[in-house]
C-alpha positions in Angstrom: 0.0 0.0 0.0 2.8 2.4 0.9 4.6 1.6 -2.4 1.4 2.3 -4.3 0.9 5.7 -2.6 4.5 6.6 -3.2 4.2 5.8 -6.9 1.0 7.8 -7.3 2.6 10.7 -5.4 5.6 10.5 -7.7 3.5 10.6 -10.8 1.5 13.6 -9.5 4.7 15.5 -8.7 6.1 14.8 -12.1 2.9 15.8 -13.8 2.8 19.0 -11.8 6.2 20.1 -13.0 5.3 19.1 -16.6 2.2 21.2 -16.4 -0.3 18.4 -17.2 -1.6 17.2 -13.8 -4.8 19.2 -14.1 -7.1 20.3 -17.0 -7.1 24.1 -17.2 -9.6 26.4 -19.0 -8.7 27.2 -22.6 -6.8 30.4 -23.2 -8.5 33.4 -24.8 -6.9 32.5 -28.1 -8.1 28.9 -28.0 -11.6 30.1 -27.2 -11.6 32.1 -30.4 -10.7 29.1 -32.5 -13.4 28.5 -35.2 -12.0 25.1 -36.3 -9.8 22.2 -35.1 -7.1 23.5 -37.4 -7.1 26.9 -35.8 -7.2 25.3 -32.3 -4.0 23.4 -33.1 -2.3 26.4 -34.6 -3.1 28.6 -31.7 -2.1 26.0 -29.1 1.0 24.5 -30.8 2.2 27.2 -33.2 4.6 28.7 -30.7 6.0 25.5 -29.3 6.7 23.0 -32.1 7.4 22.6 -35.8 7.0 18.8 -35.8 3.2 18.6 -35.3 1.2 20.3 -38.0 -1.8 20.4 -40.3 0.0 19.5 -43.6 -2.9 19.2 -46.1 -6.3 20.7 -46.4 -9.5 20.2 -48.3 -12.9 21.9 -47.5 -14.1 18.7 -45.8 -10.8 17.0 -44.9 -7.7 17.7 -42.9 -4.4 15.8 -42.6 -2.2 16.1 -39.6 1.4 14.9 -39.4 3.2 14.4 -36.1 6.9 13.6 -36.6 8.7 12.0 -33.7 12.5 12.3 -33.5 15.1 9.9 -32.1 12.7 7.7 -30.0 14.3 4.8 -28.3 13.1 1.6 -30.1 12.7 -0.3 -26.8 10.2 2.4 -25.5 6.5 2.3 -26.3 5.4 5.9 -25.6 1.9 7.3 -26.2 2.7 11.0 -25.5 2.6 12.1 -29.2 -0.8 10.4 -29.7 -2.1 11.9 -26.5 -1.1 15.4 -27.8 -3.4 14.8 -30.8 -6.2 13.4 -28.6 -5.8 16.4 -26.2 -6.3 18.8 -29.1 -9.2 17.0 -30.6 -10.9 16.6 -27.3 -10.1 20.2 -26.3 -11.7 21.6 -29.4 -14.7 19.2 -29.1 -15.3 20.4 -25.6 -15.0 24.0 -26.7 -17.9 23.6 -29.2 -20.0 21.6 -26.8 -19.4 18.3 -28.5 -19.4 14.7 -27.3 -16.0 12.8 -27.4 -15.9 9.2 -28.6 -12.6 7.3 -28.5 -12.2 5.0 -31.5 -11.2 1.4 -31.4 -7.9 2.2 -33.1 -7.0 4.8 -30.4 -7.9 2.5 -27.6 -5.8 -0.3 -29.0 -2.9 2.0 -29.6 -3.0 3.4 -26.1 -3.1 -0.1 -24.6 0.0 -1.2 -26.6 2.0 1.9 -25.7 2.4 1.9 -21.9 3.8 5.3 -20.9 5.9 5.5 -17.8 5.3 8.2 -15.2 2.4 9.8 -17.0 -0.8 10.6 -15.2 -2.3 11.7 -18.5 -1.7 8.1 -19.8 -3.4 6.6 -16.7 -6.4 8.9 -17.1 -6.7 8.2 -20.8 -6.5 4.4 -20.3 -9.0 4.5 -17.4 -11.5 6.6 -19.5 -11.1 4.4 -22.5 -11.7 1.3 -20.4 -14.9 2.8 -19.0 -16.1 3.7 -22.5 -15.1 0.3 -24.1 -14.7 -0.8 -27.7 -17.2 -0.7 -30.5 -18.4 2.9 -30.3 -16.3 4.0 -33.4 -13.9 2.0 -35.4 -11.6 4.8 -36.3 -9.3 6.9 -34.0 -11.6 9.6 -32.5 -15.0 11.2 -33.1 -16.5 14.4 -32.0 -20.3 14.5 -32.1 -21.4 18.2 -32.6 -24.0 19.9 -34.7 -21.7 23.0 -34.6 -18.5 21.5 -36.2 -18.4 17.8 -35.7 -15.5 15.8 -37.0 -13.8 12.4 -36.9 -10.2 11.2 -37.1 -11.1 8.3 -39.3 -7.6 6.6 -39.1 -4.1 7.1 -38.0 -1.2 5.8 -40.2 1.8 4.9 -38.1 5.6 4.6 -38.7 5.7 6.6 -42.0 9.1 7.6 -43.4 11.0 5.8 -40.7 14.7 6.4 -40.2 16.8 4.5 -37.7 20.1 5.6 -36.1 22.5 4.3 -33.5 24.8 6.3 -31.3 28.4 5.4 -32.3 27.1 2.4 -34.1 25.8 0.8 -31.0 22.9 -1.4 -32.2 21.6 -1.9 -28.7 20.9 1.8 -28.6 18.8 2.1 -31.8 16.6 5.2 -32.2 13.8 5.8 -34.6 12.5 8.9 -36.3 9.1 8.5 -37.9 5.7 10.2 -38.6 2.1 9.5 -37.7 -0.5 10.8 -40.0 -4.1 11.5 -38.9 -6.9 11.7 -41.4 -9.8 13.9 -40.4 -13.2 14.1 -41.9 -15.4 17.2 -41.1 -19.1 17.4 -41.0 -19.1 21.0 -42.3 -17.0 22.8 -44.9 -13.8 24.3 -43.5 -11.8 27.4 -44.3 -8.5 26.8 -46.1 -5.1 28.4 -45.6 -4.8 27.3 -42.0 -1.7 25.1 -42.2 0.0 25.3 -38.8 3.3 27.0 -39.8 1.4 29.8 -41.6 0.2 31.0 -38.2 3.3 29.8 -36.2 5.4 32.4 -34.3 8.1 29.7 -33.9 8.3 29.2 -37.7 8.3 33.0 -38.4 11.1 33.3 -35.9 13.1 30.5 -37.5 12.9 32.2 -40.9 14.5 35.4 -39.6 17.8 33.6 -39.8 17.6 32.9 -43.5 17.1 34.9 -46.8 16.4 31.9 -49.1 15.5 28.2 -49.0 19.0 27.5 -50.4 20.4 28.9 -47.2 18.1 26.6 -45.1 19.4 23.6 -47.0 22.9 24.5 -46.1 24.5 23.8 -49.5 28.2 24.0 -49.6 29.7 26.6 -51.9 29.4 25.8 -55.6 27.4 22.7 -54.8 23.7 21.9 -55.6 23.7 18.3 -54.4 22.7 17.0 -50.9 22.0 13.6 -49.4 18.3 12.8 -49.6 16.3 13.4 -46.4 12.5 13.4 -46.0 12.7 16.4 -43.7 14.1 18.5 -46.5 10.8 18.1 -48.4 8.9 19.0 -45.3 11.0 22.2 -45.1 10.5 23.0 -48.8 6.7 22.6 -48.4 6.6 25.0 -45.5 9.0 27.6 -46.9 7.2 27.6 -50.3 3.7 28.0 -49.0 4.7 30.4 -46.2 5.8 32.9 -48.9 2.6 32.4 -51.0 3.9 29.8 -53.3 2.3 26.6 -54.6 4.1 23.3 -54.0 3.8 20.4 -56.4 5.1 16.8 -56.6 5.8 14.8 -59.8 6.7 11.1 -59.7 5.5 7.6 -60.8 2.5 7.8 -58.4 1.3 11.0 -60.2 2.1 9.4 -63.6 4.9 12.0 -63.9 2.4 14.9 -63.9 2.7 17.7 -61.3 0.2 17.2 -58.5 -0.4 19.7 -55.6 1.2 18.6 -52.4 -2.2 18.6 -50.7 -3.8 16.3 -53.3 -0.7 14.2 -53.3 -0.7 13.6 -49.5 -4.4 12.9 -49.3 -4.2 10.4 -52.2 -1.0 8.8 -51.1 -1.9 8.3 -47.5 -5.2 6.7 -48.5 -3.5 4.4 -50.9 -0.7 3.2 -48.7 -0.9 -0.4 -47.5 -0.2 -1.4 -43.9 3.4 -2.3 -44.8 4.2 0.8 -46.9 6.3 3.3 -45.1 7.4 5.8 -47.7 5.4 8.9 -48.8 7.6 9.6 -51.8 9.2 7.5 -54.5 12.9 6.8 -55.4 12.6 9.4 -58.2 10.6 12.6 -57.5 10.5 16.2 -58.6 9.3 18.9 -56.2 8.3 22.3 -57.6 7.7 25.5 -55.8 6.0 28.0 -58.0 5.9 31.6 -56.9 5.3 35.0 -58.6 8.5 36.1 -56.9 11.2 34.3 -59.0 13.6 34.4 -56.0 11.3 32.2 -54.0 10.7 29.7 -56.8 12.8 26.5 -56.9 12.9 22.8 -57.7 14.2 19.8 -55.8 15.1 16.7 -57.8 15.2 13.5 -55.8 17.1 10.5 -57.2 17.5 7.6 -54.8 19.9 8.8 -52.1 20.6 12.3 -53.3 18.7 15.6 -53.7 19.5 18.4 -56.2 18.5 22.0 -55.7 17.7 24.2 -58.7 16.7 27.9 -58.4 13.6 28.9 -60.3 10.8 26.8 -61.7 
């Protein structure tokens, strides 16, 4: 009994210092959110660049949450709980009813998270609700702005690394994508970085995307890395450009990044982990020629070209 009380006290203390032991009232900015996308932008825009609305349609939204260097021997649900926190928070704001989907319940059960009171609370609430209410990830019943996270696609664009080659200390970097279906038409132009103070601050250090890539003098070739395409998408659209993808999946025709991500995520099998192909061309079109560029991906290398 004393051990149990000590453990609970320890969790409470840790949660207090992490600022998540209690549920506080939404800030004024959050209360002004008119959509889930705005809620996420207002709440997360100043604290992270790895969790964002990455694609929009009037009735659909796609969220990407990229996790960096997670120990492979740790099953941690904090990233998923962040998304659930935001979905639940916005649902409560509009007076909706939260339903945890079977996929979320199963994922939480298989990701025991040490020293997290939030995890204990989620697991307890999900057990009380039970399975069979909704087969997807999460649902918000609301006549005002109801929505559903129809599915979560896990371990996309996985990269493994080991410190000093120690295979016993393997770490993973990967993305989870969340597909959201809205009951009502949504405003567009609310990708998270477009309203992010953190991203705006980041850009003050650079005058071009070429600088962000960190190309060596007189060189246009870089090693391929998925994150460089995430950066290109953000930079291009932040400055009013349109970002396109062309590869075998698009039948070598330019497709907008939003249409590409929606189509590709829906088409991916349970064993497919790559968003892009071995050969891709990424095009940023912009009225300002200085902001326009191309990235040509060929297997393990990426080439930068200024202009369309």
